Structures are given as C-alpha cells and as structure tokens.
Backbone as ProteinMPNN parsed JSONL, in Angstrom:
{"seq_chain_A": "MERSAGLFQEAIAKGDALLTGTAVMHQTSIAEESCRILAGEVWNMAHIRGIAKITAARETGDAPLIIGNSLVFGNVCGKVLVEGNVLPNRSVENQTQELLVFRGGDSIHKVNESKEKTKSKKQPER", "coords_chain_A": {"N_chain_A": [[36.163, -17.709, -24.27], [33.058, -16.318, -24.874], [31.841, -14.032, -27.211], [29.624, -11.247, -26.967], [26.74, -9.472, -28.287], [27.153, -6.105, -29.531], [27.357, -2.494, -29.711], [29.484, -0.134, -31.145], [31.63, 2.788, -31.213], [29.975, 5.132, -33.116], [27.789, 3.649, -33.856], [24.378, 2.688, -34.485], [21.304, 1.277, -33.375], [17.989, 1.22, -34.144], [14.391, 1.773, -33.916], [12.6, -1.207, -34.41], [14.793, -2.828, -34.58], [16.902, -5.658, -34.05], [19.688, -6.658, -32.307], [21.739, -9.165, -31.499], [23.173, -12.151, -29.958], [26.263, -12.948, -31.399], [26.651, -10.634, -32.781], [28.085, -7.578, -33.908], [28.369, -4.046, -34.219], [30.013, -1.33, -35.781], [31.633, 1.927, -35.966], [29.877, 4.195, -37.987], [27.663, 2.673, -38.588], [24.291, 1.51, -39.199], [21.384, -0.018, -37.901], [18.059, -0.621, -38.572], [14.427, -0.35, -38.52], [12.773, -3.431, -38.862], [14.897, -5.219, -38.807], [17.093, -8.084, -38.206], [19.975, -8.866, -36.599], [21.942, -11.385, -35.979], [24.437, -12.451, -35.889], [27.867, -11.806, -36.831], [29.639, -8.962, -38.326], [29.193, -5.472, -38.71], [30.275, -2.724, -40.428], [31.725, 0.582, -41.0], [29.765, 2.73, -42.949], [27.564, 1.152, -43.308], [24.178, 0.086, -43.791], [21.597, -1.73, -42.313], [18.449, -2.815, -42.989], [14.798, -2.787, -43.039], [13.348, -5.987, -43.289], [15.647, -7.42, -43.044], [17.955, -10.115, -42.414], [20.696, -11.21, -40.668], [22.892, -13.781, -40.288], [24.817, -16.511, -38.808], [26.444, -19.303, -40.428], [24.973, -22.513, -40.204], [26.395, -24.974, -40.262], [29.195, -24.304, -40.185], [29.485, -22.124, -38.494], [30.492, -19.717, -39.259], [30.3, -16.185, -39.828], [28.801, -13.27, -41.428], [30.521, -10.37, -42.853], [29.923, -7.079, -43.162], [30.47, -4.229, -44.984], [31.628, -0.836, -45.806], [29.544, 1.277, -47.793], [27.327, -0.331, -47.795], [23.974, -1.464, -48.309], [21.6, -3.283, -46.855], [18.779, -5.17, -47.293], [17.888, -7.703, -47.551], [18.633, -11.211, -46.868], [21.609, -12.364, -45.284], [24.026, -14.812, -44.888], [26.48, -16.788, -43.297], [29.98, -17.233, -44.266], [30.563, -14.545, -45.674], [31.554, -11.675, -47.417], [30.213, -8.61, -47.657], [29.92, -5.931, -49.771], [28.174, -3.968, -50.911], [24.83, -3.719, -52.248], [22.111, -5.563, -50.926], [19.182, -6.572, -52.002], [15.612, -6.421, -51.089], [13.977, -9.542, -50.404], [16.045, -11.051, -51.412], [18.811, -13.302, -51.085], [22.038, -13.893, -49.77], [23.906, -16.489, -49.293], [26.169, -18.669, -47.621], [27.246, -21.722, -46.851], [29.648, -22.925, -46.583], [33.224, -23.14, -45.799], [34.685, -21.499, -47.356], [35.426, -18.208, -48.463], [32.976, -15.97, -49.643], [32.604, -13.224, -51.775], [30.555, -10.508, -52.08], [29.519, -7.984, -54.089], [27.288, -6.539, -54.712], [24.373, -6.35, -56.89], [24.212, -9.191, -58.977], [26.639, -10.266, -58.592], [28.839, -12.527, -57.408], [31.716, -13.687, -55.906], [33.909, -16.363, -55.404], [36.434, -16.778, -53.072], [39.462, -18.28, -53.089], [41.078, -19.451, -50.428], [43.351, -20.915, -50.007], [46.895, -21.145, -50.261], [47.974, -21.737, -52.857], [50.487, -22.135, -55.28], [50.581, -20.545, -58.364], [51.11, -21.741, -61.604], [53.068, -20.314, -64.05], [52.89, -19.81, -67.509], [55.53, -20.243, -69.749], [56.729, -17.872, -72.003], [57.213, -18.276, -75.477], [60.467, -18.158, -76.927], [61.706, -15.555, -78.983]], "CA_chain_A": [[35.235, -16.655, -23.893], [32.116, -16.032, -25.94], [31.583, -12.611, -27.422], [28.201, -10.941, -27.041], [26.395, -8.376, -29.184], [27.532, -4.785, -29.061], [27.43, -1.315, -30.576], [30.717, 0.586, -30.849], [31.784, 4.107, -31.813], [28.699, 5.831, -33.284], [26.804, 2.729, -34.44], [23.031, 2.89, -33.943], [20.208, 0.34, -33.644], [16.778, 1.97, -33.803], [13.138, 1.143, -34.31], [12.466, -2.572, -33.891], [16.002, -3.585, -34.935], [17.386, -6.576, -33.021], [21.112, -6.976, -32.365], [21.897, -10.153, -30.438], [24.151, -13.2, -30.251], [27.649, -12.491, -31.558], [26.644, -9.509, -33.717], [28.656, -6.302, -33.472], [28.317, -2.947, -35.179], [31.085, -0.373, -35.53], [31.704, 3.207, -36.663], [28.585, 4.873, -38.124], [26.695, 1.737, -39.17], [22.931, 1.677, -38.676], [20.381, -1.083, -38.019], [16.769, 0.012, -38.315], [13.178, -1.001, -38.873], [12.587, -4.736, -38.206], [16.001, -6.128, -39.145], [17.626, -8.936, -37.138], [21.392, -9.17, -36.773], [22.19, -12.411, -34.974], [25.864, -12.783, -35.911], [28.638, -11.076, -37.827], [30.098, -7.606, -38.054], [28.742, -4.424, -39.619], [31.27, -1.652, -40.304], [31.705, 1.79, -41.814], [28.466, 3.392, -43.024], [26.596, 0.154, -43.781], [22.819, 0.133, -43.247], [20.815, -2.965, -42.335], [17.109, -2.243, -42.882], [13.638, -3.591, -43.417], [13.27, -7.28, -42.601], [16.929, -8.099, -43.272], [18.377, -11.053, -41.375], [22.119, -11.509, -40.776], [23.095, -14.948, -39.42], [25.973, -17.389, -39.015], [26.149, -20.581, -41.081], [24.708, -23.584, -39.233], [27.439, -26.0, -40.281], [30.546, -23.816, -39.876], [29.473, -21.067, -37.484], [31.049, -18.488, -39.829], [29.314, -15.114, -39.91], [29.092, -12.261, -42.44], [31.168, -9.085, -42.616], [29.258, -6.121, -44.042], [31.326, -3.043, -44.895], [31.454, 0.247, -46.767], [28.228, 1.91, -47.851], [26.364, -1.393, -48.107], [22.587, -1.311, -47.89], [21.104, -4.658, -46.831], [17.366, -5.383, -46.997], [17.649, -9.141, -47.65], [19.29, -12.101, -45.909], [23.021, -12.679, -45.49], [24.331, -15.912, -43.979], [27.733, -17.51, -43.479], [31.249, -16.545, -44.509], [30.318, -13.671, -46.814], [31.948, -10.274, -47.314], [29.268, -7.814, -48.44], [30.343, -4.561, -50.039], [27.211, -3.57, -51.927], [23.438, -3.753, -51.818], [21.341, -6.808, -50.967], [17.81, -6.091, -52.119], [14.591, -7.207, -50.385], [13.66, -10.868, -50.944], [17.254, -11.664, -51.968], [19.663, -13.918, -50.067], [23.423, -14.241, -50.068], [24.169, -17.502, -48.273], [27.348, -19.506, -47.815], [27.339, -22.715, -45.783], [30.982, -23.53, -46.647], [34.267, -22.375, -45.121], [35.329, -20.618, -48.323], [34.891, -16.85, -48.428], [32.286, -15.418, -50.802], [32.608, -11.766, -51.796], [29.365, -10.01, -52.769], [29.671, -6.545, -54.279], [26.037, -5.97, -55.199], [23.854, -6.975, -58.097], [24.268, -10.648, -58.901], [28.059, -10.601, -58.66], [29.375, -13.22, -56.24], [33.013, -14.275, -56.212], [34.461, -17.261, -54.398], [37.843, -16.503, -52.854], [40.181, -19.478, -52.668], [41.973, -18.995, -49.379], [44.584, -21.689, -49.935], [48.003, -20.414, -50.86], [48.568, -22.551, -53.906], [51.275, -21.371, -56.238], [50.089, -20.69, -59.722], [52.169, -21.973, -62.571], [52.984, -19.388, -65.169], [53.348, -20.385, -68.768], [56.682, -19.543, -70.307], [56.533, -17.336, -73.337], [58.209, -18.799, -76.418], [61.531, -17.208, -77.267], [61.581, -15.027, -80.344]], "C_chain_A": [[34.339, -16.325, -25.084], [31.84, -14.539, -26.007], [30.073, -12.386, -27.47], [27.984, -9.694, -27.889], [26.814, -7.029, -28.62], [27.521, -3.729, -30.145], [28.666, -0.524, -30.168], [30.813, 1.858, -31.681], [30.414, 4.773, -31.92], [27.625, 4.95, -33.922], [25.462, 2.865, -33.719], [22.126, 1.718, -34.319], [18.934, 1.059, -33.215], [15.536, 1.287, -34.35], [13.022, -0.216, -33.651], [13.678, -3.437, -34.219], [16.46, -4.433, -33.754], [18.851, -6.89, -33.293], [21.383, -7.908, -31.199], [22.952, -11.178, -30.82], [25.558, -12.642, -30.311], [27.761, -11.311, -32.512], [27.281, -8.267, -33.107], [28.573, -5.292, -34.607], [29.341, -1.902, -34.766], [30.883, 0.901, -36.344], [30.325, 3.829, -36.789], [27.536, 3.971, -38.783], [25.344, 1.871, -38.469], [22.105, 0.415, -38.923], [19.043, -0.436, -37.698], [15.611, -0.8, -38.869], [13.106, -2.356, -38.173], [13.708, -5.723, -38.506], [16.46, -6.919, -37.923], [19.075, -9.267, -37.471], [21.772, -10.109, -35.636], [23.666, -12.784, -34.87], [26.552, -11.895, -36.935], [29.009, -9.679, -37.388], [29.603, -6.66, -39.136], [29.639, -3.216, -39.369], [30.948, -0.472, -41.203], [30.326, 2.433, -41.782], [27.387, 2.444, -43.532], [25.26, 0.309, -43.054], [22.174, -1.239, -43.394], [19.384, -2.528, -42.056], [16.021, -3.249, -43.224], [13.56, -4.866, -42.597], [14.536, -8.104, -42.858], [17.25, -9.021, -42.099], [19.83, -11.432, -41.648], [22.417, -12.628, -39.783], [24.394, -15.684, -39.747], [25.517, -18.657, -39.734], [25.956, -21.658, -40.021], [25.865, -24.565, -39.129], [28.78, -25.496, -39.76], [30.594, -22.809, -38.739], [30.045, -19.754, -37.986], [29.948, -17.456, -40.042], [29.754, -14.048, -40.913], [29.876, -11.054, -41.912], [30.577, -8.132, -43.642], [29.959, -4.783, -43.872], [30.924, -1.967, -45.9], [30.099, 0.909, -46.645], [27.14, 0.902, -48.19], [24.985, -1.056, -47.562], [21.953, -2.691, -47.998], [19.646, -4.681, -46.387], [17.043, -6.871, -46.95], [18.401, -9.923, -46.592], [20.738, -12.352, -46.29], [23.399, -13.712, -44.436], [25.681, -16.527, -44.314], [28.923, -16.622, -43.769], [31.156, -15.743, -45.806], [30.833, -12.277, -46.478], [31.013, -9.504, -48.23], [29.797, -6.391, -48.537], [29.469, -4.042, -51.183], [25.809, -3.708, -51.367], [22.839, -5.148, -51.96], [19.882, -6.384, -50.903], [16.825, -6.953, -51.337], [14.311, -8.517, -51.13], [14.837, -11.533, -51.65], [18.07, -12.234, -50.817], [21.058, -14.147, -50.615], [23.817, -15.2, -48.958], [25.388, -18.332, -48.636], [27.469, -20.443, -46.622], [28.695, -23.422, -45.785], [31.984, -22.669, -45.877], [35.026, -21.462, -46.076], [34.642, -19.261, -48.294], [34.201, -16.504, -49.74], [32.309, -13.906, -50.677], [31.437, -11.318, -52.653], [29.473, -8.498, -52.858], [28.419, -5.911, -54.876], [25.604, -6.602, -56.505], [23.827, -8.477, -57.927], [25.706, -11.142, -58.918], [28.555, -11.221, -57.359], [30.67, -13.894, -56.663], [33.456, -15.163, -55.068], [35.948, -16.953, -54.29], [38.49, -17.775, -52.344], [41.237, -19.047, -51.672], [43.253, -19.81, -49.274], [45.675, -20.949, -50.689], [48.728, -21.285, -51.883], [49.342, -21.651, -54.848], [50.699, -21.615, -57.621], [51.269, -20.853, -60.655], [51.997, -20.987, -63.713], [53.546, -20.062, -66.408], [54.512, -19.562, -69.282], [56.341, -19.092, -71.716], [57.586, -17.93, -74.267], [59.241, -17.726, -76.748], [61.381, -16.789, -78.708], [62.92, -14.773, -80.934]], "O_chain_A": [[34.833, -16.081, -26.184], [31.634, -13.879, -24.988], [29.331, -13.238, -27.958], [28.925, -8.952, -28.174], [26.834, -6.825, -27.406], [27.658, -4.024, -31.332], [28.878, -0.269, -28.982], [30.162, 1.988, -32.718], [29.751, 4.96, -30.9], [26.652, 5.466, -34.471], [25.409, 3.12, -32.516], [22.175, 1.225, -35.446], [18.808, 1.463, -32.06], [15.62, 0.348, -35.142], [13.313, -0.361, -32.464], [13.594, -4.663, -34.143], [16.417, -3.991, -32.606], [19.206, -7.337, -34.383], [21.273, -7.505, -30.041], [23.556, -11.083, -31.888], [26.001, -11.949, -29.395], [28.851, -11.014, -33.001], [27.05, -7.945, -31.941], [28.689, -5.633, -35.784], [29.524, -1.618, -33.583], [30.078, 0.949, -37.274], [29.646, 3.984, -35.774], [26.63, 4.459, -39.458], [25.262, 2.284, -37.313], [22.126, -0.149, -40.017], [18.903, 0.225, -36.669], [15.791, -1.789, -39.58], [13.363, -2.42, -36.971], [13.494, -6.934, -38.463], [16.259, -6.509, -36.779], [19.361, -9.874, -38.503], [21.907, -9.693, -34.485], [24.093, -13.367, -33.873], [25.902, -11.306, -37.799], [28.745, -9.26, -36.261], [29.594, -6.996, -40.32], [29.752, -2.741, -38.239], [30.042, -0.514, -42.035], [29.774, 2.659, -40.706], [26.402, 2.886, -44.123], [25.216, 0.622, -41.864], [22.202, -1.836, -44.47], [19.113, -1.938, -41.01], [16.281, -4.381, -43.633], [13.688, -4.841, -41.373], [14.492, -9.334, -42.883], [16.878, -8.757, -40.956], [20.156, -11.919, -42.73], [22.224, -12.459, -38.579], [24.983, -15.503, -40.812], [24.348, -19.038, -39.659], [26.702, -21.706, -39.043], [26.268, -24.942, -38.029], [29.435, -26.183, -38.976], [31.627, -22.656, -38.089], [30.087, -18.774, -37.242], [28.817, -17.797, -40.387], [30.941, -13.931, -41.215], [29.892, -10.763, -40.716], [30.712, -8.345, -44.847], [30.041, -4.255, -42.763], [30.023, -2.151, -46.719], [29.57, 1.083, -45.547], [26.137, 1.257, -48.81], [24.846, -0.448, -46.501], [21.785, -3.214, -49.1], [19.31, -4.275, -45.274], [16.03, -7.264, -46.372], [18.766, -9.381, -45.549], [21.062, -12.53, -47.465], [23.136, -13.528, -43.247], [25.989, -16.761, -45.483], [28.882, -15.412, -43.547], [31.594, -16.18, -46.871], [30.582, -11.759, -45.39], [31.014, -9.717, -49.443], [30.081, -5.739, -47.532], [29.957, -3.723, -52.267], [25.622, -3.804, -50.154], [23.03, -5.824, -52.971], [19.408, -5.899, -49.875], [17.146, -8.081, -50.961], [14.404, -8.57, -52.357], [14.643, -12.481, -52.411], [18.028, -11.713, -49.703], [21.236, -14.541, -51.768], [24.038, -14.787, -47.82], [25.613, -18.657, -49.802], [27.762, -20.005, -45.51], [28.879, -24.408, -45.071], [31.636, -21.604, -45.366], [35.918, -20.729, -45.65], [33.426, -19.174, -48.121], [34.759, -16.714, -50.817], [32.063, -13.363, -49.6], [31.334, -11.701, -53.818], [29.513, -7.809, -51.84], [28.5, -4.844, -55.485], [26.379, -7.307, -57.15], [23.464, -8.984, -56.866], [25.963, -12.306, -59.225], [28.678, -10.54, -56.341], [30.706, -14.597, -57.673], [33.389, -14.771, -53.903], [36.644, -16.875, -55.303], [38.114, -18.291, -51.291], [42.188, -18.353, -52.031], [44.156, -19.437, -48.526], [45.403, -20.216, -51.64], [49.929, -21.53, -51.779], [48.909, -20.545, -55.171], [50.374, -22.743, -57.991], [52.294, -20.185, -60.512], [50.908, -20.848, -64.27], [54.541, -20.784, -66.353], [54.48, -18.332, -69.253], [55.75, -19.829, -72.505], [58.743, -18.07, -73.871], [58.921, -16.541, -76.836], [60.974, -17.583, -79.557], [63.016, -14.327, -82.077]]}, "name": "protein", "num_of_chains": 1, "seq": "MERSAGLFQEAIAKGDALLTGTAVMHQTSIAEESCRILAGEVWNMAHIRGIAKITAARETGDAPLIIGNSLVFGNVCGKVLVEGNVLPNRSVENQTQELLVFRGGDSIHKVNESKEKTKSKKQPER"}
C-alpha cells in the first residue's frame, strides 16, 4: 500500500506551499511560501519556507526526516536527518543508503548503521 501526502495534528501548509507524494507533516510543523515537499517527514516545530524542496533520493527512494526547530529554506534530498537550519541556496543531499545527520551550519555526520563491534585497546598493566 502506498502512502500519500498528509497533514496531522496541528501541522499547516499555507501560501503556495505544495505537499504531495509521500510527504507527511506532524505536530506543529509549518510549510509556507513556495516550498515543495515531495517526500519525507516533517515533525515538531520545523518550518519549511521560501523555495525549499524536500525530495526522496532517485536511486534509493529514501526520504528526509526534518525535526525539532529546524528552519529549511534550501534543498534536502535522500536519507538525511535534519535538526538545524538549511539556508537558501544550500543543499543537503544523500543518494546513498547510509544515514546523514545534519545539525545546521556545515556539520554533516555519516552514521554507520551496521552493528560492527569495535575493538578496544587494552591498557598496559602498571
């Protein structure tokens, strides 16, 4: 069953904002002005504004998750967790299946989802 776009709780889309495809908004999130949300989830008090575009990755179909007090004016694509601001004319894109975490500024962290055990070095005995 394919999911379709939706607004839940007190989420709002106003102005020329477009919410379509598999995009969903929850809680008190807001889409406004000329933004386009084609895929992904927007939660909490996140704002998508201006000419922002939120899309799924072409290769994987993975879509962004935007949470907290994020303010997005730029483009977000693929398996990305956004918890910060994406400024106008900026893009956070991920065409892989690995999760990228973006917390604003230029800080992007790749999260290795495999459960590899890390080897700890033994401390020399004293």
